[in-house]
Structures are given as C-alpha cells and as structure tokens.
C-alpha positions, 0 to 999 in steps of 0.5 A: 585321119583323126576325127575331131568329133565323137558321133560317127557318120554313116553314108549310103553309097549309090549312083552319086557316089560310085566314082573312086574319087567321090567315095574318097572325098566322102571319106575325107569329108567325114564318113566313118562307115559306108552303107550298101543298100541292097534294095538297089544295084547289082552285085557287080555294082556293090563289089566295085564300091566295096573294093574302093572302100577297102583300097581307101583303108589301105591308103589311109591306114584307117579301119572303115566299116561297111554295112550291108542293108538287106531289102527284106520283104516288099509288100506291093499291090499289082498293076492297073489297067491304065497304070493308076486310078483315083480313089474317092473317100468312102468308096468301096475298094477290093484287094484280092489274089487275082492277077487280072489288072486292077481298076477303080473297084479292085486290084491284086494284092499277091500276099496271102500272109496279109489276108491271114492277118487281117480282120474287120476294122483294121487299116491298110496303108498304101504308098507310104500311108498316102492312101488309107483303107479300112477293112469291112470284110475279109477271107483267105484271098480277098478283103473288101475295104472302105477308102478313108484317105483318098488319092491317086494309087498306081502300079506296085505301090507298097502296102503296110499293115500296122498293129499286126504281126505278119507270118513272114520271114524277114529274109526273102530268097533275094536277101539270102542270095545277097547275104551270101554275097555280102559275107563272101565280100567281108561286110562288117555289119548286116542290117536286117529289115522287116524285123517284127519279133525276137525270133526273126533275129535268131533266124538271121544270126544262124545264117550269118554264123558270126561272119558279120555283126548284126544290126536290126532296123527298127521300122515295125511297131511290133518290134518296139513291143519287144524292144529290150529283148531285141536289143539284147539279141543284136550288136547294134540298132538302126532307128529307121524313121521313114518306115517306122513313121508310116505305121505310127503317127508322126508325133510318136516318132521323136518319142520312140527315137529317144526311147530307143536311144536310151535303151541302147545306151543302157545296153551299151549297144551302138545306135544309129539315127537314120532317114531324112536327116538332111533330106533337102540336100538331095537337091539343094546345097544347104539343109533347112534349119529344121534338118540341122536341128534334127541332126543336132537332137540325135547328137544331144541324145547321145546317138552313136551315129547319124546316117545319110541315105539318098543325100549321098546315094542319089543326091546332087550334093553328096560331099556337101551333105557329109561336110554339113553333117560333120559341121553340125556334129562338131558344133553340138559337141563343142557346146558345154550343154552337150557334156552336161546332158551326157553326164546327166544321161550317164547318171540315169543309166544303171551300171551293170554289177560286173568287175568289167563295168566297174573298171570301165566306169573308173577309167572314165572318172580317172581320165577326167580327174587327171586330165588324161589325153585319151583312154586306150582300150585293148580288145579282141571282140570289141566289148572292152572298147564298147564298155568305154564308149557306153560311159561317154568319157570326155576324152577320146577312146582308142580301140586297140585290137589285133583283129581287122574285123573288130576294128572295122565294127568299132568304127561305128561306135561313139568316140572310138578311134579304132586301130588294128595293132598287135596284141599285148602279151605283158604289161610292158608291151601294153604300155608301149603299144598304147603310148606309141599309138597315141603319139602316132595318131596325134592324141598325145605328146610327151608328158601327157598321161593316158588311161589304159584298160585291158583284160588279163590274161591278154587276148581273153574276150570280154575280160576287162580287169586292168586299169593303168595310168601311163606317162607318154614319153 
C-alpha cells in the first residue's frame, strides 16, 4: 500500500461512504486519513464507520488516521411565521430574544453573547453572508439593523459576526459529549471549530488530556490575529476556507491560505487545506479546471494534506473524487518546478538552532547527495519524523514507531510512510529494522543506501541526535 506521492488526502465519511466496500474503495483509491464530521450523524453511525476503518488497518497492515471534527457553537436565527421572508435593501429589521415567530419586521436571535458583542455600525451576516445587516442600535437583548444586502431569509439560518470576539466557548455540551465518545473510540485527531483565541485551545487540551492530537480549524478572522501563538499550541492546522470566507472578503482567502501554510511550515506542524476543493464533483464525475488548479496550488504551496468534504460524504462520485485528487497531486509532484518551489520555500524558512534540527537538515542533504532510497526515522512521539517532513526531502520518509497512535497521526504528515514496529535498542537493531522495512515496503532493494535518524538513548521522545548511512543487503 505504498503511496506514490507525498501530499496526503483526507476524505470525509458520510451517507455516500458508509458501506464497508465503498470505504475500502476510498482507502485503496488514495485516502490516507478519514474525517468524521460530528455536525451530522449519530454516535451509532460514526461507530460503524470507525470499526470499518480499523478493520481496513488490520487487513492492509497500514496505519490510517481518524479525525473527529467537532461541530462547535452554531449561531442561528429562530423561526418565521411562514417559514421565510424577503428582506429589501434599506429596510429596518430587528433581532431580539423573543421566542415569537418572526415576520418582515423581526426575528428571534437566541444568543445573548452576540448582543453583548455588538455595537453601532457593526455588520451581521446571515446565511453564509447572503444577507448583510448593519446595526443601528443595540441593547442587552435586541438589535435594530438596516438591510445592506437584501434577499430571502428562512428558518434557522446561521449568523456570523465578523471582526469581533464572542464570549463563547468553542466546546458546547454536544461537543463535550461527542468528544467523550470519540476519545473512547480512539480517534487520532480532534479538530476544534470556532476557535477565536489561544485560550480556547487550552480548554480543549485539558479535556483531551493527551488521548488524541489537537487540530485547530482556522475559520474565524480573530484567530488569524493570534496565528503564530495558536499554531504553537496545537499539533496541526486545518484551513477551513468555507467558514473563513464568510467573514473575510473572498480575495483575502488565498492570501491567508498561503500565510497559514507558510507559518505551519516554519513551525513544523502539519497543515490541511479544506473546503470546496472539488466541489462540482458532488454531482459531476469530473471537476472544473479551476478546482483542479485550486488543489494543485495547495500542493505547490507545500500543504501536508488536501481535504474532501461533501464530495465524499454526500456526493454522487466519492471514489472518483479521491481518485481525481490523487491524480492531481501526482501530476504536480512530478513537475520539476514543484521541487524548485519546495527548495526555495525551505531556504526561506529559518531553521531552529537545535541539535535535532541540525541532524534532520543534514539527513535531507546527505540523502540527496548520495542518492539514498529513503530516510528512515525512529520516533516515539512523532517529533523526529515531523522534523524530517519539515525539510521536504526529495526521498520518501519512513516513520518507524512502536506506538500505534503515533503511526496513525503521522499518516497526516507530508511525505511520511508510517510503520508500527518494535523499537530499536542498539545500533545493530536500528539498521536491521530499517533495512528490513524498506525492502518489505518496496522502497529499496539490495545495494541501495538509506539514511537513518534516531535519538539515543533509544525510545527517548524528541531526542534526535543520530544520523547513520546504511547499505540495504
């Protein structure tokens, strides 16, 4: 099950991908990590799919990552008398806490946190920004607004409040219940929605207590203001372009995407580009050329993974979507310009002044100079292997670890082929395990050379201090 590409594919499971045979097809077509969207589906539904994924691990002897994506707070208006109303530009429209059904003049907004954060001349966005309301007056339980962007508005549409921080925890009661379930089932990643500030992550980390890695979904402009601090606090980042694009102008999203990818590369943290990547393949067997270019751009930028959402969760062509994404990635990574861009990006990123980073940088250069077949990394926590991936070497990275959860988390990281194996206790074992694995996994044949990095004493997390060149016999 060796992948002939470096960039990983994260695919969302849902109604279109619930059957064991379809999930297996999605895996064989190229999925490295599966996303479970807890905004939809019951615990029973998710449990069935989780069990299927774990059975595929055993069948194919390959670690597969699982991301639990928590819903987060959903800010919505209430009901209308007739289900919907049409708002006209310039009209006055009121939002309040009354549970009475809405009409052309008003509707319920049952979120006191929003009223507390509002002030005159601020904008509210309804239904993913299709309706824009400007605040003219506000108190503790109501706001009078003027309609700036008109249109039809219906029951339970979402509300966004750009350019402000709401006094809301990113974890609702539902999220806490879902999180307990996910951790009990052994998910590898927990993706946090609605993160606005660094403190939101500390709260989640306390609940997760090391049982899963933490991924932050960057979807709120307020979080971008604390980008480096947030990246430092998490294990990976997802650029949730759909939600982010509601609260910032469309022309800002590509710029923010590149900024976030660059910041994650600096920090050596995996970064996922998500939302609407092959959107038209929800209903069509092929993507638009613009969508293919969008996926390619993320790959050229050096993203660790690209994600499929509704394309695989609810679309008509889930397997074709994974196959197409796999084809685009391979085509880009086969372009000589791709290596030049990665090399230029690597030179632009400042290396940390640690022995571990120096060893890892040397491993990449040695592998290139001697034409090594692969870089084999021994890791307990995953940090040694992630350092190697940060260097974006021209050869595959073998992530060797005695811990199943570390191997599964590394399935998300660029260029890494994770393998669960016994830990080495001395140099002879280190070389034997490495050479046996690269032969078995078809990365090398007799006569090839590989570069090995590890930490001594063996099994010490984060202590990368050994570089070894070994012949494959």
